[in-house]
N, C-alpha and C positions, 0 to 999 in steps of 0.2 A: 474554504473548501465546502462544496455541496455534494453530499453523498446520500443516495437513497436505495432501499431494497424493497421490492414488491413481492410479498410472500403468498398472495392469494392465487396460486396457480396449482400445478400438479404437486403431489407430495414430494418433498425433498428438493424440489426445484424452486428457484426464485430468479427474478430479473433485477439487475442493478443498473445504476446510472451515476455519473459523477461529472462535476466540473471542478477543476483544481487549478489554482494559480501558484506558481513557485518562483522563487528567486534564490540563488545560492552563489556566493562568492567562490567557495571551494570547488563547486561543480562547474563553474564558469557559465552559469545561467543568469543572464541579465533579467529576462522575463520568460515565463513559460506558461502557456494555458493548455491544459489537457481537458477534453470533454469526450464523453463516450457512453455507450450502452453495451450490455452483455447479459449473459445467462450464467447461472451457477447451479451446482448440484451438491447437496450435502451427503457425503459418504457416511458420516456419522452424524446423527441428528437427535441428540438427547438434550433435555433441558439445561444441564450444567456442562455439557461437553459437545463439541461439534468439530467436524473436519470437512472442509469444502474445497472444491476446485471450480474455478470460473474462467470464462473466456469471453472476449468481446473486442470491439473495435473502438479505438480512440483517435481523435484528431488532435495533433500536436502542433501548436504555433509557438515558435521559440525565437528568442533573440539570444544568441550564444557568442561566447568568445572562443574562437578556435585555437588561437595562440595568444601571445601577449598583446598583439595589436589588431588582429583580424576579427572583425565583428560580422556575424552572419544572421540575417533574418531568414528563418527556416520554417517550413511546414511539411508535415507528412502524416499519413495514416499509419497507425500502429495496431498490431495484434497485442492484446493485453491478457496474458495468462497469469492466474494467481492461484496459489495454494495457501489456505489459511486454516488455522485451528485455534481452539480454546479448550483446554482441559482443566476442569475444576476438580482437584484431588482432595476428597474428604472435606470439602468446604473451607479448607485452610490454605491450600497452595493453588495458585492459578498460573498456568503456563500458556502463553499466547504467542502466535506468530502469524505474520502476513508477508508473503514474498511474491513479488511481481517480476515477470520478465516481459518487457514491452519492446517488441522488435518492430522496426519499420517494415512496411509492406513493400517499399521501394528499394531499400539498400540492406543487404545482409549484414554489413558491419556496423549498422546503426541500431544500437539497442540500449535500453535502460534497465538496470537491475535495482530493485528496492527491496530491502528486507528489514522488517521491524520485529523484534523478538523481546518478550518481557517475561519476568518471573516475579510473582507477587505473593506475599505472605499476608493473609487477611488478619487484621487486628480486631475487626468486627464486620458487620454486614456491609458497611459502606466505606470503610477505611482500610488501606493496605500499605505495607512497606513494599516498594516496587523497585526493581532494577531493570533496565532496558538496554539493548544493543541494537543500533540502527546502522545499516550499511547501504550506501548508494553508489552506483556507478553510472556515469553518463559517457558512453563509449565515443560518441561523436566529438566530444571535447577532450577525450582521453583523461578524464578526471574521476576521482572517487573520494569518498569520505567514510569514516567510521566514528560513530558517536556512542559513548557509554554514559548513561545517566542513572541516577538513583534518587529516591525521595518518597514522598507520601502520595498516594492516589486516593482521590475522593470519587466514588462511583455511584451513579444512580441511573437505572434504566426506567424509561417510561413506556407503558404499554397502552 
């Protein structure tokens, strides 16, 4: 995955870009390449807490399994709408979420939903006990998955 944000623009606005490769047995994705650009706005913009909404256009090139035996090479342009937040509560508890709705510009019933949510309890500045819940839905293949994880998180931000 390649993901970047460009913050040297107007206050509270930034531009984003990504290139992402996926494969998933449970979502019936043999290969998927998503690339795109967009703009985001921070509704809350504090050093330890933020809430933003973003929108952009993605190109999706996919190799999907539509049923048990039908394979489809597929491509479409998608609108990618995201709501994301990170709240650091008293430097001890961190609540994070990133939820995407990526609808095809060609077909109304072709959409992808991705949601990643986590709750962390900081043990020190760079180490936390974390639990996460991830939900994915690929409507074109009529498949979805839900993943629950927990463990330790090592975190370092470079400026």
